[in-house]
KETI-425393 format. One line per field, with one value per residue: residue number from 1; residue in three letters; x, y, z of N, C-alpha, C, O, CB in turn. Coordinates in nm, 2 decimals. Glycine has a CB too. Example, Ala and Ser with C-alpha at 12.3 -4.5 7.8 and 13.67 -1.06 7.14 Angstrom:
BEGIN
num c(1/2) .
residuo c(ALA/SER) .
nxx c(1.32/1.28) .
nyy c(-0.57/-0.22) .
nzz c(0.78/0.71) .
caxx c(1.23/1.37) .
cayy c(-0.45/-0.11) .
cazz c(0.78/0.71) .
cxx c(1.32/1.29) .
cyy c(-0.33/0.00) .
czz c(0.78/0.79) .
oxx c(1.42/1.34) .
oyy c(-0.33/0.11) .
ozz c(0.85/0.80) .
cbxx c(1.13/1.41) .
cbyy c(-0.45/-0.06) .
cbzz c(0.90/0.57) .
***
This chain:
BEGIN
num c(1/2/3/4/5/6/7/8/9/10/11/12/13/14/15/16/17/18/19/20/21/22/23/24/25/26/27/28/29/30/31/32/33/34/35/36/37/38/39/40/41/42/43/44/45/46/47/48/49/50/51/52/53/54/55/56/57/58/59/60/61/62/63/64/65/66/67/68/69/70/71/72/73/74/75/76/77/78/79) .
residuo c(MET/ASP/LYS/ARG/GLN/PHE/THR/ILE/VAL/PHE/LEU/PRO/ASP/GLY/ARG/PRO/ALA/PRO/GLY/VAL/LEU/THR/THR/GLU/GLU/VAL/ILE/LEU/LEU/LEU/ARG/LEU/ASP/GLY/ASP/HIS/PRO/GLY/ARG/THR/LEU/LYS/TYR/TYR/ARG/ASP/GLU/GLY/GLN/LEU/VAL/GLY/ILE/LYS/LEU/GLY/ARG/LYS/ILE/ARG/TYR/THR/LEU/ASP/GLU/VAL/MET/ARG/PHE/LEU/ALA/LYS/LYS/THR/GLU/GLN/ARG/PRO/THR) .
nxx c(-1.65/-1.39/-1.31/-1.07/-0.94/-0.68/-0.47/-0.21/0.10/0.27/0.58/0.81/0.94/0.81/0.85/0.70/0.62/0.75/0.67/0.79/0.98/1.28/1.41/1.53/1.34/1.08/1.13/1.11/0.85/0.70/0.81/0.95/1.13/1.32/1.69/1.76/1.57/1.58/1.61/1.32/1.18/1.27/1.21/0.92/0.90/1.03/0.83/0.63/0.46/0.46/0.58/0.81/1.04/1.30/1.51/1.72/2.02/1.91/1.63/1.28/1.02/0.70/0.43/0.15/0.15/0.23/0.10/-0.14/0.00/-0.04/-0.28/-0.36/-0.22/-0.37/-0.60/-0.61/-0.56/-0.51/-0.81) .
nyy c(17.68/17.70/17.72/17.65/17.67/17.49/17.45/17.30/17.39/17.28/17.30/17.28/17.05/16.87/16.90/17.01/17.35/17.62/17.78/18.05/18.19/18.14/18.32/18.17/17.97/18.14/18.18/17.94/17.83/17.99/17.97/18.16/18.16/18.20/18.36/18.56/18.54/18.63/18.92/18.92/18.89/19.07/19.32/19.25/19.28/19.52/19.77/19.69/19.53/19.26/19.20/19.19/19.04/19.22/19.00/18.98/19.02/18.92/18.89/18.74/18.60/18.50/18.27/18.35/18.54/18.49/18.40/18.52/18.76/18.62/18.52/18.76/18.82/18.63/18.76/18.97/18.86/18.86/18.83) .
nzz c(26.84/26.69/26.42/26.16/25.85/25.73/25.45/25.32/25.18/24.87/24.81/24.44/24.51/24.63/24.96/25.20/25.25/25.45/25.73/25.73/25.44/25.24/25.01/24.73/24.79/24.75/24.54/24.36/24.46/24.27/24.08/23.95/23.64/23.40/23.30/23.60/23.83/24.07/24.05/23.93/24.18/24.32/24.15/24.22/24.47/24.52/24.37/24.56/24.55/24.68/24.92/25.16/25.47/25.71/25.85/26.04/25.85/25.57/25.33/25.42/25.39/25.45/25.39/25.41/25.24/25.03/24.93/24.93/24.75/24.53/24.47/24.44/24.17/24.04/24.02/23.86/23.59/23.21/23.06) .
caxx c(-1.57/-1.26/-1.32/-1.01/-0.89/-0.53/-0.37/-0.08/0.11/0.40/0.71/0.84/1.04/0.79/0.84/0.59/0.67/0.79/0.61/0.87/1.05/1.40/1.45/1.51/1.25/1.00/1.12/1.07/0.71/0.64/0.83/0.99/1.19/1.48/1.85/1.77/1.50/1.62/1.57/1.22/1.12/1.32/1.08/0.79/0.94/1.01/0.65/0.48/0.31/0.50/0.64/0.98/1.06/1.43/1.55/1.89/2.07/1.80/1.50/1.24/0.89/0.54/0.36/0.04/0.18/0.32/0.02/-0.21/0.02/-0.10/-0.43/-0.41/-0.21/-0.46/-0.74/-0.53/-0.46/-0.60/-0.94) .
cayy c(17.66/17.80/17.61/17.73/17.52/17.49/17.46/17.28/17.41/17.25/17.35/17.22/16.94/16.78/16.97/17.06/17.51/17.64/17.92/18.19/18.17/18.23/18.39/18.07/17.90/18.19/18.16/17.82/17.80/18.09/17.93/18.20/18.16/18.32/18.39/18.63/18.50/18.71/19.00/18.94/18.90/19.18/19.42/19.23/19.36/19.68/19.76/19.68/19.39/19.11/19.24/19.12/19.08/19.15/18.95/18.96/19.05/18.85/18.88/18.69/18.63/18.49/18.18/18.38/18.69/18.52/18.33/18.67/18.77/18.50/18.53/18.91/18.78/18.58/18.81/19.08/18.83/18.89/18.74) .
cazz c(26.84/26.57/26.25/26.03/25.77/25.70/25.35/25.33/24.98/24.88/24.70/24.36/24.53/24.74/25.04/25.24/25.24/25.56/25.74/25.67/25.30/25.20/24.88/24.69/24.85/24.72/24.34/24.39/24.48/24.26/23.93/23.87/23.51/23.37/23.41/23.69/23.94/24.19/24.02/23.90/24.28/24.42/24.09/24.27/24.60/24.51/24.35/24.66/24.52/24.75/25.05/25.25/25.58/25.71/25.95/26.02/25.72/25.51/25.36/25.46/25.29/25.50/25.30/25.35/25.19/24.90/24.92/24.84/24.63/24.41/24.47/24.37/24.04/23.98/23.98/23.73/23.48/23.14/23.01) .
cxx c(-1.46/-1.27/-1.16/-0.99/-0.71/-0.55/-0.30/-0.04/0.30/0.50/0.73/0.85/0.94/0.76/0.78/0.67/0.64/0.71/0.65/0.98/1.17/1.39/1.45/1.42/1.12/1.01/1.10/0.97/0.66/0.68/0.85/1.11/1.30/1.55/1.83/1.64/1.44/1.57/1.39/1.09/1.11/1.26/0.99/0.77/0.89/0.83/0.54/0.41/0.38/0.59/0.72/0.95/1.24/1.47/1.69/1.92/2.02/1.69/1.44/1.07/0.75/0.51/0.25/0.06/0.21/0.18/-0.15/-0.13/0.05/-0.19/-0.47/-0.36/-0.30/-0.60/-0.70/-0.52/-0.61/-0.72/-0.93) .
cyy c(17.72/17.69/17.68/17.59/17.57/17.42/17.39/17.32/17.29/17.31/17.22/17.06/16.82/16.85/17.02/17.23/17.56/17.80/18.11/18.11/18.21/18.27/18.34/18.00/17.95/18.15/18.01/17.77/17.93/18.07/18.04/18.18/18.26/18.31/18.47/18.60/18.60/18.86/19.04/18.94/19.01/19.30/19.40/19.34/19.51/19.77/19.80/19.57/19.28/19.17/19.10/19.16/19.03/19.11/18.89/19.08/19.00/18.88/18.76/18.69/18.52/18.37/18.28/18.55/18.69/18.47/18.45/18.72/18.71/18.49/18.71/18.89/18.72/18.66/18.90/18.98/18.88/18.75/18.74) .
czz c(26.69/26.46/26.15/25.96/25.67/25.50/25.35/25.19/25.03/24.79/24.59/24.42/24.66/24.86/25.10/25.28/25.35/25.58/25.71/25.60/25.34/25.07/24.77/24.71/24.75/24.54/24.30/24.35/24.38/24.09/23.87/23.74/23.48/23.39/23.56/23.77/24.02/24.18/23.97/24.08/24.37/24.36/24.16/24.46/24.64/24.45/24.46/24.62/24.66/24.88/25.14/25.36/25.62/25.83/25.95/25.88/25.60/25.43/25.39/25.37/25.38/25.42/25.30/25.27/25.07/24.80/24.85/24.77/24.48/24.38/24.44/24.19/23.96/23.97/23.85/23.62/23.37/23.08/22.87) .
oxx c(-1.51/-1.22/-1.19/-1.01/-0.67/-0.65/-0.29/-0.11/0.38/0.46/0.70/0.78/0.98/0.64/0.78/0.77/0.52/0.69/0.58/1.04/1.19/1.29/1.39/1.40/1.06/0.92/1.07/0.96/0.55/0.62/0.80/1.22/1.35/1.57/1.89/1.58/1.33/1.51/1.34/0.97/1.02/1.24/0.94/0.69/0.81/0.75/0.44/0.31/0.29/0.70/0.69/0.87/1.30/1.48/1.75/1.85/2.09/1.61/1.51/1.02/0.74/0.60/0.23/-0.02/0.22/0.16/-0.23/-0.19/0.11/-0.22/-0.58/-0.43/-0.32/-0.69/-0.76/-0.46/-0.73/-0.71/-1.01) .
oyy c(17.80/17.58/17.75/17.47/17.65/17.35/17.40/17.28/17.26/17.38/17.10/16.97/16.74/16.86/17.14/17.22/17.57/17.90/18.21/18.01/18.28/18.21/18.41/17.93/17.87/18.12/17.99/17.69/17.97/18.12/18.06/18.19/18.36/18.24/18.41/18.70/18.65/18.91/19.15/18.97/19.06/19.40/19.50/19.41/19.58/19.82/19.87/19.53/19.22/19.15/18.99/19.25/18.93/19.19/18.80/19.18/19.03/18.93/18.66/18.78/18.43/18.37/18.31/18.64/18.78/18.48/18.44/18.73/18.74/18.46/18.77/18.92/18.74/18.61/18.89/19.03/18.90/18.63/18.68) .
ozz c(26.60/26.46/26.05/25.99/25.59/25.46/25.47/25.10/25.12/24.70/24.61/24.37/24.74/24.88/25.06/25.34/25.38/25.50/25.70/25.65/25.44/25.03/24.69/24.61/24.68/24.46/24.18/24.25/24.43/23.99/23.76/23.80/23.53/23.50/23.65/23.73/24.04/24.27/23.98/24.08/24.45/24.43/24.20/24.52/24.71/24.53/24.47/24.67/24.73/24.85/25.17/25.40/25.61/25.92/25.89/25.84/25.50/25.52/25.41/25.30/25.30/25.33/25.19/25.26/24.99/24.68/24.76/24.67/24.37/24.27/24.42/24.10/23.85/23.91/23.75/23.52/23.40/23.07/22.80) .
cbxx c(-1.60/-1.04/-1.55/-0.86/-1.07/-0.42/-0.31/-0.04/0.14/0.41/0.90/0.94/1.22/0.91/0.88/0.52/0.61/0.95/0.59/0.94/1.01/1.52/1.55/1.58/1.23/0.99/1.30/1.07/0.65/0.68/0.73/1.00/1.10/1.51/1.98/1.81/1.57/1.78/1.66/1.22/1.16/1.49/1.02/0.78/1.08/1.14/0.61/0.37/0.33/0.61/0.51/1.16/0.94/1.52/1.47/1.95/2.17/1.76/1.44/1.28/0.93/0.43/0.32/-0.08/0.29/0.49/0.04/-0.26/0.07/-0.09/-0.49/-0.30/-0.13/-0.48/-0.83/-0.35/-0.37/-0.53/-1.10) .
cbyy c(17.55/17.83/17.68/17.84/17.47/17.36/17.55/17.14/17.71/17.13/17.36/17.29/17.03/16.70/17.00/16.95/17.60/17.62/17.91/18.32/18.26/18.16/18.43/18.04/17.93/18.33/18.22/17.81/17.80/18.23/17.85/18.26/18.19/18.44/18.53/18.76/18.42/18.72/19.00/18.85/18.82/19.19/19.40/19.02/19.38/19.72/19.59/19.82/19.26/18.99/19.31/19.20/19.01/19.22/18.88/18.75/19.02/18.81/18.92/18.73/18.56/18.63/18.02/18.35/18.76/18.42/18.23/18.81/18.82/18.37/18.48/19.08/18.71/18.48/18.91/19.14/18.62/18.95/18.79) .
cbzz c(26.87/26.63/26.12/26.05/25.60/25.86/25.34/25.39/24.87/24.86/24.82/24.32/24.61/24.75/25.03/25.36/25.13/25.56/25.84/25.79/25.16/25.22/24.88/24.71/25.02/24.79/24.25/24.48/24.66/24.36/23.86/23.93/23.41/23.41/23.32/23.66/24.02/24.20/23.96/23.78/24.33/24.45/23.96/24.29/24.59/24.40/24.34/24.64/24.28/24.64/25.14/25.22/25.65/25.67/25.99/25.95/25.73/25.59/25.27/25.58/25.06/25.48/25.34/25.48/25.26/24.87/25.08/24.92/24.66/24.41/24.64/24.48/24.03/24.03/24.12/23.76/23.48/23.04/23.06) .
***
């Protein structure tokens, strides 16, 4: 029997995060601040730190990918 554990991730406004996120939802989830949070997200994408998928004309991010990105960033944090 497969015993996978599922974690529900919530956006800051209390909504559950969907499996595929928009740029705006990723900015909220990562709590990117500043004048240009979209540029920060693009930097992470351009550097290969966060992988986006192009669906139509828009870039989307899977929740699994965003959580992987956060885990990797957590490992890299200064001590």
